[in-house]
DOSE-306491 format. One record per residue: y, x, z of N, C-alpha, C, O, CB in turn; residue in one letter. Coordinates in steps of 0.02 Angstrom, whole numbers, plus 50000, padded with zeros to 5 digits. Glycine has a CB too. Layout:
<pts>
YXZYXZYXZYXZYXZA...
</pts>
This chain:
<pts>
494914941549318495504938349347496074943349354496644941949336495334935349415X495924949349381496424954449388496314959849336495744961949325496414957549460X496844962049304496784967249254496654974049287496224977849264497414967649212X497024975549340496964982049372497174981449444497714978849460497394987349335X496754983849489496934984249559497144991349574496784996049559496354982049606X497724992149603497994998649619497805000349692497854996149736498764998949610X497585006449703497425008849769497935014149789498085018649750496705011749772X498205013749850498705018549872498715019049948498395015049983499395016549846X499075023849972499165024750044499885027050058500235029250012498655029750073X500085026550119500745028950139500715036650142500195039450159500965025950207X501265039950127501275047250127501375050250196501115055650210501815049650082X501745046950239501915049550305501685044450358501785038450350502685050950312X501375046950411501135042550465500705036850439500775031150460501725039650504X500255038550393499855033350358499475028850406499495022750399499375036650311X499125031650455498725027650501499155022750541498965016950550498335032050548X499725025150564500185020750602500425015050558500435009250579500785024850630X500635016650497500905011550452500375006550430500515000650424501235014850392X499765008950417499215004450399499094999550456499004993550444498565008350383X499085001950518498994997450576499554992250581499414986550597498955001550640X500164994250567500724989450569500634984150515500794978250527501394993150559X500384985950457500244981050404499704976250428499784970150421500024984650338X499164978950455498614974650478498824969950534498544964450541498034978950501X499304972050575499564967850629500084962850605500294958450642499874972250684X500284963350541500784958850514501494960650531501954956850519500644951850537X501594966550560502264968750580502634972350523503244972550523502224973350640X502264975150476502564978450418502374974350357501784973850340502324986050411X502864971550324502734967050267503074969250202503034965650152502944960050284X503404974950203503744977350143503714985050141503604988250192504484974950142X503814987750082503834994950074504294996650015504584992149985503124997950063X504355002950000504775005149944504435010949909503965013849935505485007149969X504665012549849504385018249812504915021049766505465018349760503755016049772X504745026549733505205029649686505215025749621504705025049588505015037049673X505785023149602505855018849544505635022349480505295019349439506575016549537X505845028649470505695032049407504965034049401504715034949345506115038149401X504605034749457503915037149455503415031449459502945031149420503795042049512X503515026849506503025021549518503185015349478503765013949461503015019849592X502665011649462502765005249429503025000249481502865000749541502105002549396X503424995649460503724990749505503254984749511503094981549462504424988549480X503034983249573502584977549582502954971049568503554970449577502294977449652X502564966149545502824959449532502514954549581501984955949609502684957249458X502844949049592502584943949636501874942049615501754940649556503044937749637X501424942049662500724940349648500284946349635499674945549633500704935749590X500574952349626500164958349617499754959649680499984958249736500614964449600X499164962349671498734964149726498564971449722498414974049668498094959749727X498584974849779498384981949781497974983149844497974979049890499004986649779X497624988749845497194990549901497544996049940497695001449913496484992849877X497674994750003497994999650047497455003350085497035000250118498494996250097X497455010050080496935013950112497225018250168497815019950167496575018350062X496805020050216496985024550270496605031050259495995031050267496835021450342X496935036450240496575042650223496205045750282495765049950271497065047550197X496355043850343496005046750401495365043050418494955045550457496465046650462X495265037150389494655033350401494115035950354494235036850294494775025750390X493525037050379492975039250336492475033550327492415029050370492615045450367X492115033750272491625028450258490985029650295490515025750288491495028150183X
</pts>
C-alpha cells in the first residue's frame, strides 16, 4: 500500500515537540526545501522521540 515510510524526529526540543503532536496541539512543521523532500497530502511518516528507549 505504501511505497516508503519515512522516519524522522525534531532536531531541537524533540521530546517536547513530540508530546505536542501527540496532544494534537502541534499539527504542522517545516523543513529545508533544498535538502528534504516535500511531503504531499496523504503521505505518512513515523515520528520518533530520540530520548525514548525500547
